[in-house]
C-alpha positions, 0 to 999 in steps of 0.5 A, spaced: 721 881 456 724 880 449 722 887 447 726 890 453 732 885 452 732 887 444 732 895 446 737 894 451 742 890 446 740 896 441 742 901 445 749 897 447 750 896 440 749 904 438 754 906 444 759 901 441 759 904 434 759 911 437 765 910 441 769 906 435 767 912 430 769 917 436 776 913 436 777 913 429 775 921 428 780 922 434 786 918 430 784 922 424 785 928 427 791 926 430 794 924 423 792 931 421 795 935 426 801 931 425 801 926 431 802 919 429 799 913 433 802 906 432 798 900 431 800 897 438 796 903 441 790 902 436 789 895 438 790 896 445 785 902 445 780 897 441 781 892 446 779 897 452 773 898 448 771 891 448 772 890 455 768 896 457 763 894 452 763 887 455 762 890 462 756 894 460 753 888 457 749 884 462 747 879 458 754 877 456 757 871 460 764 869 461 766 863 457 768 858 462 775 854 460 775 847 461 782 844 464 786 841 460 786 834 463 786 827 460 780 823 460 780 817 464 781 811 461 776 806 461 777 798 461 773 793 457 768 789 461 772 783 461 779 786 463 775 789 469 772 782 471 779 779 471 781 781 478 775 778 481 775 771 477 782 771 480 780 772 487 774 767 486 779 762 483 784 763 489 779 762 494 776 756 491 783 753 491 784 754 498 778 751 500 779 745 496 786 745 499 784 745 506 778 740 506 784 735 503 788 737 509 783 735 514 781 728 510 788 727 510 789 728 518 783 724 519 786 718 515 792 718 518 789 720 525 790 714 531 783 715 533 781 711 526 785 705 528 783 699 531 786 699 538 782 694 542 777 689 539 771 687 544 765 682 543 758 683 546 751 680 546 754 673 546 751 667 551 753 661 548 758 663 543 766 663 545 768 671 544 776 669 543 774 664 537 769 670 534 775 675 535 780 670 531 775 668 526 774 676 524 781 677 521 782 684 525 789 686 527 791 692 531 792 698 528 787 696 522 783 702 519 776 702 522 773 705 516 776 699 512 773 694 517 766 697 517 766 696 509 768 689 510 762 687 515 759 682 510 766 678 509 767 678 517 760 676 518 761 670 514 767 668 517 764 668 524 758 664 522 763 659 519 767 658 526 761 659 530 754 657 527 750 659 533 751 666 531 745 669 527 748 676 525 753 681 527 753 689 528 760 693 528 760 699 533 765 704 533 762 709 539 768 710 543 775 711 540 778 706 545 775 700 542 771 697 536 765 693 538 762 687 535 755 686 537 753 678 536 746 676 535 745 669 537 740 663 534 735 661 539 736 654 541 728 651 541 729 644 541 734 638 542 735 631 539 738 625 541 744 623 537 747 616 539 746 618 547 748 625 546 743 631 546 744 636 541 741 643 541 737 645 535 737 652 533 731 656 530 734 655 523 733 648 524 741 646 524 744 642 530 750 644 533 754 638 536 759 639 542 756 646 544 759 646 551 756 652 553 749 650 553 748 646 560 743 640 561 739 646 565 738 650 559 736 644 555 731 642 560 727 648 557 726 646 550 722 640 547 726 633 545 724 632 538 724 624 535 724 622 528 725 628 524 729 628 518 734 633 517 732 635 510 725 638 511 721 636 517 726 638 522 727 645 519 719 646 518 718 644 526 724 649 528 720 654 524 714 653 528 717 652 535 721 659 534 715 663 534 712 660 541 714 664 547 719 661 551 715 660 557 710 656 553 715 652 550 718 650 557 711 646 558 713 641 552 716 635 553 717 632 546 714 632 539 714 627 534 711 626 527 704 622 527 706 615 523 700 616 519 700 616 511 694 620 511 696 625 515 703 627 513 703 634 517 700 632 523 705 632 530 704 629 537 706 633 542 707 630 549 706 636 555 710 635 561 703 635 565 701 629 562 696 631 556 697 629 549 696 635 543 695 633 536 696 639 531 698 640 524 706 643 524 704 649 519 699 652 525 702 649 531 705 655 533 698 659 533 694 653 536 698 652 542 697 659 544 690 656 547 693 651 551 693 655 558 686 656 557 684 649 555 687 646 561 683 650 566 677 647 562 679 640 564 678 640 571 684 636 572 683 631 567 688 628 562 687 626 555 688 628 548 687 635 546 686 635 538 688 642 535 688 640 528 681 643 526 677 646 532 679 644 539 677 637 542 678 634 548 678 626 549 680 623 556 684 617 557 681 611 557 676 606 552 670 608 549 670 615 551 667 621 547 670 627 545 668 634 548 669 641 544 673 646 548 672 653 548 678 657 545 675 664 545 
């Protein structure tokens, strides 16, 4: 293939030389004959020869001219990123402003204001006294009230000692609910002829008119318990006893024996007497219903200090071991 190309090229070059030589000879002949030819005509003839040679040479390719257009100007990377950063910053600022607006509207909304105060869960408490002791006023911010829950609870307990704890609820938009949990009344004492309820924390509440005699009849009467320590200890044991079993107890008093400082004597309403230790009384008294079934209508002393023994009332009687399984 190269050989053919070289031969073709040589033939073209030879033809070109021949034409140029013939052209020069014509000009020389014309000069001898007296005819003159201008330089412009000579250049035109040379141009014509070149164009003919270009047409006969298939290997020559026309030179493609590039348009004279300016190159596109490229921006540095930082300059290209500036518009994107600006858009992101604008979006962030817009989101922050929207969130701030929503929180502002919620804060000033009347839905977050205290319109009405309601007390629930009470049995022996005075709801109006509870409302007054809270210090909550209409249109107070509900969130601020909930944040001050401990302060409000302490104020309520000061004016109403029977309250054990409170819960603030704002489940409805119309009102704020104060749900109270009261202490359990587990006993009573006789204070100068007046029956005073004893709570499960060992404190007595004098003048609690919401507890009538019927309710006090279902709790035992305590004798000779001092208020410093022994009253709180027996109260801690009684609050763990079921209410139905607690209603079977008539009275409780400490045993007057220096060798048994923690022993108590319990008078039951069915006529039996139970001896037990204060610290284990709430567990041992749970056997009492099954023990009564073993007595066959006998009455006497049931000793639950260690094990379970029954001694009938009367002189020179022996104790009988009871089954507590």
